[in-house]
mmCIF file as gemmi writes it, N, C-alpha and C atoms, coordinates in Angstrom:
data_model
loop_
_atom_site.group_PDB
_atom_site.id
_atom_site.type_symbol
_atom_site.label_atom_id
_atom_site.label_alt_id
_atom_site.label_comp_id
_atom_site.label_asym_id
_atom_site.label_entity_id
_atom_site.label_seq_id
_atom_site.pdbx_PDB_ins_code
_atom_site.Cartn_x
_atom_site.Cartn_y
_atom_site.Cartn_z
_atom_site.occupancy
_atom_site.B_iso_or_equiv
_atom_site.pdbx_formal_charge
_atom_site.auth_seq_id
_atom_site.auth_asym_id
_atom_site.pdbx_PDB_model_num
ATOM 1 N N . UNK Axp A 1 ? -7.04 12.436 5.725 1 0 ? 1 A 1
ATOM 2 C CA . UNK Axp A 1 ? -7.043 11.926 4.369 1 0 ? 1 A 1
ATOM 3 C C . UNK Axp A 1 ? -5.772 12.355 3.65 1 0 ? 1 A 1
ATOM 4 N N . UNK Axp A 2 ? -5.417 13.607 3.821 1 0 ? 2 A 1
ATOM 5 C CA . UNK Axp A 2 ? -4.191 14.097 3.18 1 0 ? 2 A 1
ATOM 6 C C . UNK Axp A 2 ? -2.972 13.398 3.759 1 0 ? 2 A 1
ATOM 7 N N . UNK Axp A 3 ? -3.031 13.097 5.039 1 0 ? 3 A 1
ATOM 8 C CA . UNK Axp A 3 ? -1.921 12.399 5.7 1 0 ? 3 A 1
ATOM 9 C C . UNK Axp A 3 ? -1.679 11.035 5.042 1 0 ? 3 A 1
ATOM 10 N N . UNK Axp A 4 ? -2.755 10.301 4.805 1 0 ? 4 A 1
ATOM 11 C CA . UNK Axp A 4 ? -2.616 8.981 4.185 1 0 ? 4 A 1
ATOM 12 C C . UNK Axp A 4 ? -2.102 9.091 2.746 1 0 ? 4 A 1
ATOM 13 N N . UNK Axp A 5 ? -2.518 10.129 2.031 1 0 ? 5 A 1
ATOM 14 C CA . UNK Axp A 5 ? -2.021 10.328 0.675 1 0 ? 5 A 1
ATOM 15 C C . UNK Axp A 5 ? -0.512 10.568 0.682 1 0 ? 5 A 1
ATOM 16 N N . UNK Axp A 6 ? -0.048 11.358 1.628 1 0 ? 6 A 1
ATOM 17 C CA . UNK Axp A 6 ? 1.392 11.626 1.732 1 0 ? 6 A 1
ATOM 18 C C . UNK Axp A 6 ? 2.147 10.368 2.134 1 0 ? 6 A 1
ATOM 19 N N . UNK Axp A 7 ? 1.575 9.58 3.036 1 0 ? 7 A 1
ATOM 20 C CA . UNK Axp A 7 ? 2.217 8.329 3.452 1 0 ? 7 A 1
ATOM 21 C C . UNK Axp A 7 ? 2.363 7.382 2.261 1 0 ? 7 A 1
ATOM 22 N N . UNK Axp A 8 ? 1.307 7.23 1.463 1 0 ? 8 A 1
ATOM 23 C CA . UNK Axp A 8 ? 1.396 6.345 0.299 1 0 ? 8 A 1
ATOM 24 C C . UNK Axp A 8 ? 2.362 6.896 -0.743 1 0 ? 8 A 1
ATOM 25 N N . UNK Axp A 9 ? 2.455 8.212 -0.858 1 0 ? 9 A 1
ATOM 26 C CA . UNK Axp A 9 ? 3.418 8.8 -1.783 1 0 ? 9 A 1
ATOM 27 C C . UNK Axp A 9 ? 4.848 8.49 -1.353 1 0 ? 9 A 1
ATOM 28 N N . UNK Axp A 10 ? 5.116 8.592 -0.065 1 0 ? 10 A 1
ATOM 29 C CA . UNK Axp A 10 ? 6.451 8.265 0.453 1 0 ? 10 A 1
ATOM 30 C C . UNK Axp A 10 ? 6.755 6.781 0.247 1 0 ? 10 A 1
ATOM 31 N N . UNK Axp A 11 ? 5.773 5.925 0.49 1 0 ? 11 A 1
ATOM 32 C CA . UNK Axp A 11 ? 5.963 4.491 0.262 1 0 ? 11 A 1
ATOM 33 C C . UNK Axp A 11 ? 6.27 4.235 -1.213 1 0 ? 11 A 1
ATOM 34 N N . UNK Axp A 12 ? 5.562 4.912 -2.108 1 0 ? 12 A 1
ATOM 35 C CA . UNK Axp A 12 ? 5.798 4.745 -3.541 1 0 ? 12 A 1
ATOM 36 C C . UNK Axp A 12 ? 7.204 5.191 -3.922 1 0 ? 12 A 1
ATOM 37 N N . UNK Axp A 13 ? 7.643 6.311 -3.367 1 0 ? 13 A 1
ATOM 38 C CA . UNK Axp A 13 ? 8.989 6.802 -3.675 1 0 ? 13 A 1
ATOM 39 C C . UNK Axp A 13 ? 10.065 5.842 -3.181 1 0 ? 13 A 1
ATOM 40 N N . UNK Axp A 14 ? 9.902 5.338 -1.969 1 0 ? 14 A 1
ATOM 41 C CA . UNK Axp A 14 ? 10.885 4.404 -1.414 1 0 ? 14 A 1
ATOM 42 C C . UNK Axp A 14 ? 10.891 3.108 -2.218 1 0 ? 14 A 1
ATOM 43 N N . UNK Axp A 15 ? 9.718 2.608 -2.568 1 0 ? 15 A 1
ATOM 44 C CA . UNK Axp A 15 ? 9.639 1.375 -3.353 1 0 ? 15 A 1
ATOM 45 C C . UNK Axp A 15 ? 10.261 1.571 -4.736 1 0 ? 15 A 1
ATOM 46 N N . UNK Axp A 16 ? 10.063 2.735 -5.33 1 0 ? 16 A 1
ATOM 47 C CA . UNK Axp A 16 ? 10.645 3 -6.647 1 0 ? 16 A 1
ATOM 48 C C . UNK Axp A 16 ? 12.165 3.049 -6.574 1 0 ? 16 A 1
ATOM 49 N N . UNK Axp A 17 ? 12.691 3.657 -5.53 1 0 ? 17 A 1
ATOM 50 C CA . UNK Axp A 17 ? 14.146 3.728 -5.37 1 0 ? 17 A 1
ATOM 51 C C . UNK Axp A 17 ? 14.733 2.333 -5.18 1 0 ? 17 A 1
ATOM 52 N N . UNK Axp A 18 ? 14.007 1.475 -4.466 1 0 ? 18 A 1
ATOM 53 C CA . UNK Axp A 18 ? 14.505 0.124 -4.209 1 0 ? 18 A 1
ATOM 54 C C . UNK Axp A 18 ? 14.23 -0.837 -5.367 1 0 ? 18 A 1
ATOM 55 N N . UNK Axp A 19 ? 13.507 -0.384 -6.383 1 0 ? 19 A 1
ATOM 56 C CA . UNK Axp A 19 ? 13.296 -1.205 -7.564 1 0 ? 19 A 1
ATOM 57 C C . UNK Axp A 19 ? 12.026 -2.029 -7.575 1 0 ? 19 A 1
ATOM 58 N N . UNK Axp A 20 ? 11.131 -1.773 -6.667 1 0 ? 20 A 1
ATOM 59 C CA . UNK Axp A 20 ? 9.857 -2.497 -6.626 1 0 ? 20 A 1
ATOM 60 C C . UNK Axp A 20 ? 8.816 -1.709 -7.429 1 0 ? 20 A 1
ATOM 61 N N . UNK Axp A 21 ? 8.811 -1.905 -8.744 1 0 ? 21 A 1
ATOM 62 C CA . UNK Axp A 21 ? 7.959 -1.12 -9.623 1 0 ? 21 A 1
ATOM 63 C C . UNK Axp A 21 ? 6.474 -1.347 -9.407 1 0 ? 21 A 1
ATOM 64 N N . UNK Axp A 22 ? 6.08 -2.602 -9.186 1 0 ? 22 A 1
ATOM 65 C CA . UNK Axp A 22 ? 4.659 -2.897 -8.99 1 0 ? 22 A 1
ATOM 66 C C . UNK Axp A 22 ? 4.106 -2.268 -7.723 1 0 ? 22 A 1
ATOM 67 N N . UNK Axp A 23 ? 4.849 -2.393 -6.662 1 0 ? 23 A 1
ATOM 68 C CA . UNK Axp A 23 ? 4.422 -1.802 -5.386 1 0 ? 23 A 1
ATOM 69 C C . UNK Axp A 23 ? 4.414 -0.283 -5.484 1 0 ? 23 A 1
ATOM 70 N N . UNK Axp A 24 ? 5.428 0.267 -6.163 1 0 ? 24 A 1
ATOM 71 C CA . UNK Axp A 24 ? 5.503 1.722 -6.318 1 0 ? 24 A 1
ATOM 72 C C . UNK Axp A 24 ? 4.315 2.238 -7.127 1 0 ? 24 A 1
ATOM 73 N N . UNK Axp A 25 ? 3.963 1.533 -8.186 1 0 ? 25 A 1
ATOM 74 C CA . UNK Axp A 25 ? 2.823 1.952 -9.001 1 0 ? 25 A 1
ATOM 75 C C . UNK Axp A 25 ? 1.509 1.879 -8.248 1 0 ? 25 A 1
ATOM 76 N N . UNK Axp A 26 ? 1.338 0.8 -7.493 1 0 ? 26 A 1
ATOM 77 C CA . UNK Axp A 26 ? 0.104 0.652 -6.719 1 0 ? 26 A 1
ATOM 78 C C . UNK Axp A 26 ? 0.001 1.719 -5.638 1 0 ? 26 A 1
ATOM 79 N N . UNK Axp A 27 ? 1.087 1.975 -4.94 1 0 ? 27 A 1
ATOM 80 C CA . UNK Axp A 27 ? 1.072 2.985 -3.882 1 0 ? 27 A 1
ATOM 81 C C . UNK Axp A 27 ? 0.853 4.376 -4.465 1 0 ? 27 A 1
ATOM 82 N N . UNK Axp A 28 ? 1.436 4.652 -5.626 1 0 ? 28 A 1
ATOM 83 C CA . UNK Axp A 28 ? 1.224 5.948 -6.266 1 0 ? 28 A 1
ATOM 84 C C . UNK Axp A 28 ? -0.231 6.105 -6.701 1 0 ? 28 A 1
ATOM 85 N N . UNK Axp A 29 ? -0.836 5.043 -7.202 1 0 ? 29 A 1
ATOM 86 C CA . UNK Axp A 29 ? -2.246 5.089 -7.581 1 0 ? 29 A 1
ATOM 87 C C . UNK Axp A 29 ? -3.154 5.35 -6.397 1 0 ? 29 A 1
ATOM 88 N N . UNK Axp A 30 ? -2.868 4.684 -5.293 1 0 ? 30 A 1
ATOM 89 C CA . UNK Axp A 30 ? -3.655 4.903 -4.075 1 0 ? 30 A 1
ATOM 90 C C . UNK Axp A 30 ? -3.477 6.331 -3.582 1 0 ? 30 A 1
ATOM 91 N N . UNK Axp A 31 ? -2.252 6.839 -3.655 1 0 ? 31 A 1
ATOM 92 C CA . UNK Axp A 31 ? -1.989 8.221 -3.221 1 0 ? 31 A 1
ATOM 93 C C . UNK Axp A 31 ? -2.765 9.212 -4.083 1 0 ? 31 A 1
ATOM 94 N N . UNK Axp A 32 ? -2.838 8.977 -5.386 1 0 ? 32 A 1
ATOM 95 C CA . UNK Axp A 32 ? -3.595 9.862 -6.273 1 0 ? 32 A 1
ATOM 96 C C . UNK Axp A 32 ? -5.074 9.86 -5.916 1 0 ? 32 A 1
ATOM 97 N N . UNK Axp A 33 ? -5.618 8.668 -5.698 1 0 ? 33 A 1
ATOM 98 C CA . UNK Axp A 33 ? -7.042 8.56 -5.365 1 0 ? 33 A 1
ATOM 99 C C . UNK Axp A 33 ? -7.344 9.262 -4.045 1 0 ? 33 A 1
ATOM 100 N N . UNK Axp A 34 ? -6.518 9.032 -3.036 1 0 ? 34 A 1
ATOM 101 C CA . UNK Axp A 34 ? -6.743 9.673 -1.737 1 0 ? 34 A 1
ATOM 102 C C . UNK Axp A 34 ? -6.622 11.184 -1.832 1 0 ? 34 A 1
ATOM 103 N N . UNK Axp A 35 ? -5.674 11.661 -2.648 1 0 ? 35 A 1
ATOM 104 C CA . UNK Axp A 35 ? -5.525 13.104 -2.802 1 0 ? 35 A 1
ATOM 105 C C . UNK Axp A 35 ? -6.738 13.71 -3.49 1 0 ? 35 A 1
ATOM 106 N N . UNK Axp A 36 ? -7.272 13.025 -4.502 1 0 ? 36 A 1
ATOM 107 C CA . UNK Axp A 36 ? -8.468 13.535 -5.169 1 0 ? 36 A 1
ATOM 108 C C . UNK Axp A 36 ? -9.674 13.539 -4.237 1 0 ? 36 A 1
ATOM 109 N N . UNK Axp A 37 ? -9.804 12.499 -3.425 1 0 ? 37 A 1
ATOM 110 C CA . UNK Axp A 37 ? -10.898 12.47 -2.442 1 0 ? 37 A 1
ATOM 111 C C . UNK Axp A 37 ? -10.741 13.61 -1.447 1 0 ? 37 A 1
ATOM 112 N N . UNK Axp A 38 ? -9.496 13.858 -1.017 1 0 ? 38 A 1
ATOM 113 C CA . UNK Axp A 38 ? -9.237 14.969 -0.104 1 0 ? 38 A 1
ATOM 114 C C . UNK Axp A 38 ? -9.643 16.294 -0.741 1 0 ? 38 A 1
ATOM 115 N N . UNK Axp A 39 ? -9.272 16.505 -2.007 1 0 ? 39 A 1
ATOM 116 C CA . UNK Axp A 39 ? -9.612 17.763 -2.673 1 0 ? 39 A 1
ATOM 117 C C . UNK Axp A 39 ? -11.122 17.948 -2.782 1 0 ? 39 A 1
ATOM 118 N N . UNK Axp A 40 ? -11.84 16.889 -3.139 1 0 ? 40 A 1
ATOM 119 C CA . UNK Axp A 40 ? -13.292 16.99 -3.257 1 0 ? 40 A 1
ATOM 120 C C . UNK Axp A 40 ? -13.915 17.324 -1.908 1 0 ? 40 A 1
ATOM 121 N N . UNK Axp A 41 ? -13.5 16.625 -0.867 1 0 ? 41 A 1
ATOM 122 C CA . UNK Axp A 41 ? -14.052 16.895 0.461 1 0 ? 41 A 1
ATOM 123 C C . UNK Axp A 41 ? -13.689 18.291 0.955 1 0 ? 41 A 1
ATOM 124 N N . UNK Axp A 42 ? -12.491 18.744 0.636 1 0 ? 42 A 1
ATOM 125 C CA . UNK Axp A 42 ? -12.06 20.087 1.038 1 0 ? 42 A 1
ATOM 126 C C . UNK Axp A 42 ? -12.908 21.153 0.357 1 0 ? 42 A 1
ATOM 127 N N . UNK Axp A 43 ? -13.146 20.987 -0.934 1 0 ? 43 A 1
ATOM 128 C CA . UNK Axp A 43 ? -13.958 21.966 -1.665 1 0 ? 43 A 1
ATOM 129 C C . UNK Axp A 43 ? -15.394 21.961 -1.167 1 0 ? 43 A 1
ATOM 130 N N . UNK Axp A 44 ? -15.935 20.772 -0.912 1 0 ? 44 A 1
ATOM 131 C CA . UNK Axp A 44 ? -17.301 20.687 -0.376 1 0 ? 44 A 1
ATOM 132 C C . UNK Axp A 44 ? -17.379 21.357 0.996 1 0 ? 44 A 1
ATOM 133 N N . UNK Axp A 45 ? -16.375 21.149 1.833 1 0 ? 45 A 1
ATOM 134 C CA . UNK Axp A 45 ? -16.367 21.767 3.155 1 0 ? 45 A 1
ATOM 135 C C . UNK Axp A 45 ? -16.274 23.285 3.045 1 0 ? 45 A 1
ATOM 136 N N . UNK Axp A 46 ? -15.495 23.779 2.104 1 0 ? 46 A 1
ATOM 137 C CA . UNK Axp A 46 ? -15.41 25.232 1.916 1 0 ? 46 A 1
ATOM 138 C C . UNK Axp A 46 ? -16.739 25.809 1.466 1 0 ? 46 A 1
ATOM 139 N N . UNK Axp A 47 ? -17.385 25.14 0.532 1 0 ? 47 A 1
ATOM 140 C CA . UNK Axp A 47 ? -18.658 25.642 0.036 1 0 ? 47 A 1
ATOM 141 C C . UNK Axp A 47 ? -19.754 25.57 1.095 1 0 ? 47 A 1
ATOM 142 N N . UNK Axp A 48 ? -19.764 24.515 1.871 1 0 ? 48 A 1
ATOM 143 C CA . UNK Axp A 48 ? -20.79 24.373 2.913 1 0 ? 48 A 1
ATOM 144 C C . UNK Axp A 48 ? -20.543 25.354 4.058 1 0 ? 48 A 1
ATOM 145 N N . UNK Axp A 49 ? -19.297 25.662 4.325 1 0 ? 49 A 1
ATOM 146 C CA . UNK Axp A 49 ? -18.982 26.578 5.419 1 0 ? 49 A 1
ATOM 147 C C . UNK Axp A 49 ? -19.276 28.021 5.097 1 0 ? 49 A 1
ATOM 148 N N . UNK Axp A 50 ? -19.379 28.361 3.817 1 0 ? 50 A 1
ATOM 149 C CA . UNK Axp A 50 ? -19.612 29.749 3.428 1 0 ? 50 A 1
ATOM 150 C C . UNK Axp A 50 ? -21.094 30.11 3.334 1 0 ? 50 A 1
ATOM 151 N N . UNK Axp A 51 ? -21.945 29.163 3.551 1 0 ? 51 A 1
ATOM 152 C CA . UNK Axp A 51 ? -23.369 29.459 3.493 1 0 ? 51 A 1
ATOM 153 C C . UNK Axp A 51 ? -23.761 30.351 4.658 1 0 ? 51 A 1
ATOM 154 N N . UNK Axp A 52 ? -24.502 31.399 4.36 1 0 ? 52 A 1
ATOM 155 C CA . UNK Axp A 52 ? -24.972 32.268 5.427 1 0 ? 52 A 1
ATOM 156 C C . UNK Axp A 52 ? -26.259 31.692 6.009 1 0 ? 52 A 1
ATOM 157 N N . UNK Axp A 53 ? -26.435 31.805 7.3 1 0 ? 53 A 1
ATOM 158 C CA . UNK Axp A 53 ? -27.655 31.241 7.923 1 0 ? 53 A 1
ATOM 159 C C . UNK Axp A 53 ? -28.885 32.027 7.482 1 0 ? 53 A 1
ATOM 160 N N . UNK Axp A 54 ? -29.947 31.295 7.189 1 0 ? 54 A 1
ATOM 161 C CA . UNK Axp A 54 ? -31.192 31.941 6.779 1 0 ? 54 A 1
ATOM 162 C C . UNK Axp A 54 ? -31.943 32.393 8.003 1 0 ? 54 A 1
ATOM 163 N N . UNK Axp A 55 ? -32.483 33.598 7.892 1 0 ? 55 A 1
ATOM 164 C CA . UNK Axp A 55 ? -33.203 34.168 9.033 1 0 ? 55 A 1
ATOM 165 C C . UNK Axp A 55 ? -34.693 34.045 8.846 1 0 ? 55 A 1
């Protein structure tokens, strides 16, 4: 998930440098959404992994 966020960020940067504002904005928006999804899943995984097994 983080990989795809970085890929879309790079696409947004390249599109912005080349002057494609619409594509850059869309790619940046997708990168933000993917990064937020990654953060939520990462935090959930950390919390679930720290649970001690019940005896």
